[in-house]
C-alpha positions as CSV (number, residue, x, y, z in Angstrom):
1,M,-32.9,21.9,-32.9
2,F,-33.0,22.4,-29.1
3,D,-29.9,22.6,-26.9
4,L,-29.0,21.2,-23.5
5,N,-29.6,24.5,-21.8
6,Q,-33.2,24.5,-22.9
7,I,-33.6,20.9,-21.8
8,R,-32.1,21.8,-18.4
9,C,-34.5,24.7,-17.9
10,F,-37.5,22.5,-18.8
11,V,-36.5,19.8,-16.4
12,A,-36.0,22.2,-13.5
13,V,-39.5,23.8,-14.1
14,A,-41.1,20.4,-14.5
15,E,-39.6,19.2,-11.2
16,E,-40.3,22.3,-9.3
17,L,-43.6,23.3,-11.0
18,H,-42.6,26.8,-10.2
19,F,-40.6,29.2,-12.4
20,G,-39.2,31.2,-9.5
21,R,-37.9,28.1,-7.6
22,A,-36.5,26.6,-10.9
23,A,-34.7,29.9,-11.6
24,E,-33.1,29.8,-8.1
25,R,-32.1,26.2,-8.6
26,L,-30.3,27.1,-11.9
27,N,-28.8,30.2,-10.4
28,M,-30.5,32.5,-12.9
29,T,-33.3,35.0,-13.1
30,Q,-36.8,34.1,-14.1
31,P,-37.2,36.0,-17.4
32,P,-34.4,34.2,-19.2
33,L,-35.6,30.8,-17.8
34,S,-39.1,31.5,-19.2
35,R,-37.6,32.5,-22.6
36,Q,-35.7,29.2,-22.8
37,V,-38.8,27.2,-22.1
38,Q,-40.8,29.1,-24.6
39,I,-38.1,28.6,-27.3
40,L,-38.1,24.9,-26.6
41,E,-41.9,24.8,-26.9
42,R,-41.7,26.6,-30.3
43,I,-39.0,24.2,-31.5
44,L,-41.1,21.1,-30.5
45,D,-44.3,22.8,-31.6
46,V,-46.1,21.7,-28.5
47,A,-47.1,23.2,-25.2
48,L,-45.2,21.6,-22.3
49,F,-46.8,23.5,-19.4
50,E,-50.3,24.8,-18.5
51,R,-49.6,28.2,-16.9
52,T,-52.1,30.1,-14.7
53,S,-51.5,33.0,-12.3
54,R,-51.5,30.5,-9.5
55,S,-49.9,27.3,-10.8
56,V,-47.7,25.6,-13.3
57,Q,-48.7,22.1,-14.5
58,L,-47.2,19.7,-17.1
59,T,-49.3,19.1,-20.2
60,P,-49.6,15.4,-21.4
61,A,-46.9,16.3,-24.0
62,G,-44.7,17.7,-21.2
63,R,-45.2,14.6,-19.0
64,S,-44.2,12.4,-21.9
65,F,-41.2,14.5,-22.7
66,L,-39.9,14.7,-19.1
67,P,-38.3,11.2,-18.9
68,E,-36.7,11.7,-22.3
69,A,-35.3,15.0,-21.3
70,R,-33.8,13.6,-18.1
71,H,-32.3,10.8,-20.1
72,L,-30.7,13.4,-22.5
73,L,-29.2,15.3,-19.6
74,K,-27.8,12.0,-18.1
75,L,-26.2,11.0,-21.4
76,A,-24.6,14.5,-21.7
77,G,-23.3,14.3,-18.2
78,N,-21.9,10.8,-18.7
79,A,-20.3,11.9,-22.0
80,A,-18.6,14.8,-20.3
81,L,-17.4,12.5,-17.5
82,V,-16.0,10.0,-20.0
83,A,-14.2,12.8,-21.9
84,K,-12.6,14.0,-18.7
85,R,-11.6,10.5,-17.6
86,V,-10.0,9.9,-21.1
87,A,-8.2,13.2,-20.9
88,A,-6.9,12.3,-17.5
89,G,-5.8,8.8,-18.6
90,K,-8.4,7.0,-16.5
91,A,-10.5,5.6,-19.4
92,G,-10.3,5.0,-23.1
93,S,-8.3,2.4,-25.0
94,I,-4.7,1.7,-25.9
95,R,-3.5,-0.6,-28.6
96,I,-0.4,-2.7,-27.9
97,G,1.6,-4.9,-30.3
98,F,3.7,-7.8,-29.1
99,T,5.9,-10.6,-30.3
100,A,4.8,-14.1,-29.6
101,A,7.8,-14.8,-27.2
102,S,7.0,-11.7,-25.1
103,A,3.7,-13.4,-24.2
104,Y,5.6,-16.0,-22.3
105,S,7.0,-13.5,-19.7
106,F,6.7,-9.7,-19.9
107,L,3.3,-9.2,-21.5
108,P,1.3,-11.1,-18.9
109,D,2.8,-9.0,-16.1
110,L,2.2,-5.8,-18.1
111,V,-1.5,-6.7,-18.7
112,A,-2.0,-7.7,-15.1
113,A,-0.6,-4.4,-13.9
114,C,-2.7,-2.4,-16.4
115,R,-5.9,-4.2,-15.2
116,T,-5.0,-3.2,-11.7
117,Q,-4.0,0.4,-12.3
118,L,-6.3,1.1,-15.3
119,P,-9.4,-1.0,-14.6
120,D,-11.6,1.1,-17.0
121,V,-9.2,1.1,-19.9
122,D,-9.6,-1.2,-22.9
123,L,-6.4,-3.0,-23.9
124,A,-6.3,-4.0,-27.6
125,L,-3.5,-6.6,-28.0
126,K,-2.2,-7.5,-31.5
127,E,0.4,-10.3,-32.0
128,M,2.9,-9.3,-34.7
129,V,6.6,-9.8,-35.5
130,S,8.8,-6.8,-34.8
131,G,8.9,-5.5,-38.4
132,E,5.1,-5.6,-38.6
133,Q,4.9,-3.7,-35.3
134,L,7.2,-0.9,-36.6
135,E,5.0,-0.6,-39.7
136,A,1.8,-0.5,-37.5
137,L,3.4,2.2,-35.3
138,G,4.2,4.3,-38.3
139,A,0.6,3.9,-39.7
140,G,-0.9,4.8,-36.3
141,E,-2.5,1.3,-36.0
142,I,-1.0,0.6,-32.6
143,D,0.1,3.0,-29.8
144,A,2.9,0.9,-28.3
145,A,5.0,-2.1,-29.3
146,L,6.8,-4.9,-27.5
147,L,9.5,-5.6,-30.0
148,R,13.0,-6.9,-30.6
149,P,16.0,-4.7,-31.5
150,P,17.1,-2.9,-33.4
151,V,14.6,-0.1,-32.8
152,P,15.0,2.9,-35.1
153,A,15.6,6.1,-33.2
154,A,14.0,8.5,-35.7
155,G,10.7,9.7,-34.3
156,M,10.6,6.8,-31.8
157,G,10.9,6.5,-28.0
158,F,11.9,3.2,-26.4
159,F,13.4,1.5,-23.4
160,R,14.3,-2.0,-22.6
161,V,11.8,-4.0,-20.5
162,A,13.3,-7.5,-20.5
163,S,16.7,-9.1,-20.9
164,E,17.3,-12.8,-20.7
165,Q,19.7,-15.5,-21.7
166,L,19.4,-18.3,-24.3
167,L,19.0,-21.8,-22.8
168,A,19.6,-25.1,-24.4
169,A,16.4,-27.2,-25.0
170,V,17.3,-30.9,-24.9
171,P,15.0,-34.0,-25.2
172,E,14.6,-35.5,-21.8
173,A,16.0,-38.9,-23.0
174,H,19.1,-37.3,-24.7
175,P,22.5,-37.9,-23.1
176,L,23.1,-34.2,-22.8
177,A,20.1,-33.8,-20.6
178,A,22.2,-35.2,-17.7
179,K,24.5,-32.3,-17.8
180,D,23.8,-29.3,-15.6
181,T,25.4,-26.9,-18.0
182,L,26.1,-27.3,-21.7
183,T,28.9,-25.7,-23.8
184,L,28.7,-24.6,-27.4
185,D,30.9,-27.6,-28.3
186,D,28.1,-29.9,-27.2
187,F,26.2,-28.7,-30.3
188,I,29.0,-29.8,-32.8
189,E,27.5,-32.3,-35.3
190,V,24.2,-32.2,-33.3
191,P,20.9,-31.6,-35.3
192,L,19.7,-28.1,-34.4
193,I,16.1,-26.9,-34.7
194,M,16.7,-23.3,-35.9
195,Y,14.7,-20.1,-36.2
196,D,13.3,-19.0,-39.5
197,P,15.6,-16.4,-41.0
198,Y,12.6,-14.2,-42.2
199,Q,9.8,-14.5,-39.7
200,A,12.1,-15.0,-36.7
201,R,15.1,-13.1,-37.9
202,Y,16.1,-11.6,-34.5
203,F,16.4,-15.1,-32.9
204,H,17.9,-16.6,-36.1
205,D,20.7,-13.9,-36.1
206,L,21.2,-14.2,-32.4
207,V,21.8,-18.0,-32.5
208,A,23.9,-17.8,-35.7
209,E,26.1,-15.1,-34.1
210,L,26.6,-17.2,-31.0
211,F,27.8,-20.2,-32.9
212,S,29.8,-18.2,-35.4
213,G,31.8,-16.8,-32.5
214,A,32.5,-20.4,-31.5
215,G,33.9,-21.1,-34.9
216,F,31.3,-23.4,-36.3
217,L,27.6,-23.6,-37.4
218,P,25.5,-26.5,-36.3
219,R,23.4,-28.6,-38.7
220,P,19.9,-27.2,-38.9
221,V,17.1,-29.7,-39.5
222,Q,14.1,-27.4,-39.4
223,H,13.5,-23.6,-39.4
224,L,10.5,-22.5,-37.3
225,T,9.1,-19.3,-36.0
226,Q,7.4,-19.9,-32.6
227,V,9.2,-21.1,-29.5
228,H,6.4,-23.5,-28.5
229,S,6.7,-25.2,-31.9
230,I,10.4,-25.6,-31.5
231,L,10.0,-27.1,-28.0
232,A,7.5,-29.6,-29.5
233,L,10.0,-30.8,-32.1
234,V,12.7,-31.0,-29.4
235,R,10.5,-33.2,-27.4
236,S,10.0,-35.4,-30.4
237,G,13.8,-36.0,-30.5
238,L,14.3,-34.3,-33.8
239,G,17.1,-32.1,-32.4
240,L,18.3,-29.6,-29.9
241,A,17.5,-25.9,-29.8
242,L,18.3,-22.6,-28.1
243,V,15.3,-20.8,-26.6
244,P,14.9,-17.7,-24.5
245,E,14.8,-18.1,-20.7
246,A,11.1,-17.2,-20.7
247,A,10.4,-20.6,-22.3
248,R,10.5,-22.0,-18.8
249,N,7.0,-20.5,-18.3
250,L,5.7,-22.9,-21.0
251,H,6.5,-25.9,-18.8
252,A,7.1,-28.1,-21.8
253,T,7.0,-31.8,-20.8
254,G,9.8,-34.1,-22.1
255,V,12.2,-31.2,-22.6
256,M,15.0,-30.1,-20.3
257,L,16.2,-26.5,-20.3
258,R,19.9,-26.1,-19.5
259,P,22.2,-23.0,-19.3
260,V,24.9,-22.7,-21.9
261,A,28.4,-21.6,-21.0
262,A,29.5,-19.1,-23.6
263,R,31.9,-16.1,-23.7
264,A,29.9,-12.9,-23.3
265,P,26.8,-14.0,-25.1
266,R,24.4,-11.3,-26.3
267,P,21.2,-11.3,-24.2
268,V,17.8,-11.7,-25.6
269,E,16.2,-8.2,-25.3
270,L,12.7,-6.9,-25.5
271,F,11.9,-3.2,-25.8
272,L,8.8,-1.1,-25.4
273,G,8.6,1.4,-28.3
274,W,6.2,4.2,-29.3
275,R,6.0,7.1,-31.7
276,R,7.0,10.4,-30.0
277,D,4.1,12.3,-31.7
278,N,1.4,9.9,-30.3
279,A,-1.0,12.0,-28.3
280,N,-2.9,9.1,-26.6
281,P,-3.1,10.3,-22.9
282,L,-2.8,6.7,-21.8
283,L,0.6,6.2,-23.4
284,P,2.7,8.0,-20.7
285,I,0.8,6.0,-18.0
286,L,1.5,2.7,-19.9
287,R,5.2,3.6,-20.0
288,D,5.3,4.3,-16.3
289,I,3.6,1.0,-15.6
290,A,6.1,-0.8,-17.8
291,R,9.0,0.9,-16.1
292,G,7.7,-0.2,-12.7
293,L,7.9,-3.8,-13.6
294,P,11.0,-5.8,-12.8
295,E,13.3,-6.3,-15.8
296,S,14.0,-10.0,-15.8
297,G,13.9,-13.0,-18.1
298,A,11.7,-15.8,-16.8
299,R,8.8,-14.8,-14.7
300,S,6.7,-17.4,-12.9
């Protein structure tokens, strides 16, 4: 099989129609250039040039082969350029897992920043709960994860990218909607739309811990996973709920979001996590982009 050096020599001679000028162009002497062309002709089993003492001309086979040879050199050059850009973190792909609630606030900002700073990079986004993201990181199926705590320290790197408070979601027609700020006591004997203890365990435990500290547990009427579904049931009047501050970005009609006065409530946190042995050259750049974004709860 021929190699790129032989193709390069053929193209130079075909364009110059002179072995001496082609050798100068390739910064080599004429004898090795002639040998490379002869080897190529033996491999292809065709004559590419008609040679006389006064001229060099392409044969019909040579003229047919020339555009294909140029195309091969272009492909090789592009492949080398892509490899260099990937190694430099300017091209390639990176796979990011994310929780559904992170798509309400931090994720859109991260994606927008990546599109600006890494326009030639493919972002592969996968929505998963935090436990699934940790499994996917361990299996090498994703490069980075936007997940909820706790994040295991063994073999992992991580830092917090968002911190926000829980807000009370109240039906617009509910008497409590008239209050600027609610207290936990407002939830006593009030139907509560709660988070699923398995698929939304982080939010379930966060809300349960908040009310446990107040000395009571509200009466749950439904257990759901997604914040937008919870807001839909709040709008229906089925009950109240506690949702992350980023839920403001959903602009749910018929639902009022109010702060809740509580003693030292634990914030809702989101972390960017990755495996320390991940060699994707885009991963350090993604981390720098994420660090450069403001850490806040609700972004509009």
